[in-house]
C-alpha positions as CSV (number, residue, x, y, z in Angstrom):
1,X,127.2,108.4,120.4
2,X,125.3,109.7,117.4
3,X,127.0,107.2,115.1
4,X,126.2,104.3,117.3
5,X,122.5,105.1,117.3
6,X,122.5,105.4,113.6
7,X,124.4,102.1,113.2
8,X,122.0,100.4,115.6
9,X,119.0,101.6,113.5
10,X,120.7,100.3,110.4
11,X,121.3,96.9,111.9
12,X,117.7,96.7,113.3
13,X,116.3,97.6,109.8
14,X,118.5,95.0,108.2
15,X,117.3,92.3,110.6
16,X,113.7,93.3,110.0
17,X,114.2,93.3,106.2
18,X,116.0,89.9,106.4
19,X,113.0,88.4,108.4
20,X,110.5,89.8,105.9
21,X,112.4,88.6,102.9
22,X,112.9,85.1,104.2
23,X,109.2,84.9,105.2
24,X,108.2,85.9,101.6
25,X,110.6,83.3,100.2
26,X,109.2,80.7,102.5
27,X,105.6,81.4,101.4
28,X,106.5,81.4,97.7
29,X,108.5,78.1,98.2
30,X,105.4,76.6,99.9
31,X,103.3,77.6,96.9
32,X,105.8,76.1,94.5
33,X,105.8,72.9,96.5
34,X,102.0,72.7,96.4
35,X,102.1,72.6,92.6
36,X,101.8,69.0,91.5
37,X,104.9,67.4,90.1
38,X,103.4,66.9,86.6
39,X,102.1,70.5,86.4
40,X,104.2,73.5,85.4
41,X,104.3,76.2,87.9
42,X,102.8,79.7,87.2
43,X,105.5,81.9,85.5
44,X,104.5,84.8,87.8
45,X,105.2,82.6,90.8
46,X,108.7,81.7,89.4
47,X,109.4,85.4,88.9
48,X,108.4,86.1,92.5
49,X,110.7,83.3,93.7
50,X,113.6,84.7,91.7
51,X,112.9,88.2,93.0
52,X,112.8,86.9,96.6
53,X,116.1,85.1,96.1
54,X,117.7,88.3,94.6
55,X,116.5,90.3,97.6
56,X,117.9,87.8,100.1
57,X,121.2,87.9,98.2
58,X,121.3,91.7,98.3
59,X,120.7,91.5,102.1
60,X,123.5,88.9,102.4
61,X,125.9,91.4,100.8
62,X,124.7,94.1,103.2
63,X,125.4,91.8,106.1
64,X,128.9,91.1,104.7
65,X,129.6,94.8,104.4
66,X,128.5,95.5,107.9
67,X,130.6,92.6,109.2
68,X,133.7,93.9,107.3
69,X,133.1,97.3,108.8
70,X,132.8,95.9,112.3
71,X,135.9,93.7,112.0
72,X,138.0,96.5,110.5
73,X,137.0,98.8,113.4
74,X,135.0,101.3,111.3
75,X,131.9,100.4,113.3
76,X,131.7,100.8,117.0
């Protein structure tokens, strides 16, 4: 029972992190879209966009790991 509570907290934290990361990426993407086509975007903004994508990719790997654990029977 202790493991299930721990796993549930991990999954809830992952969902919260996913939501926050996608929201950050959405806001950065809106800022990039607001830049006019002929203007070059701010390098800091491009770095933020790359960092947000890297964070989302890391979260995708965590989701895949949890899914593998669940399918293999190591979880629940």
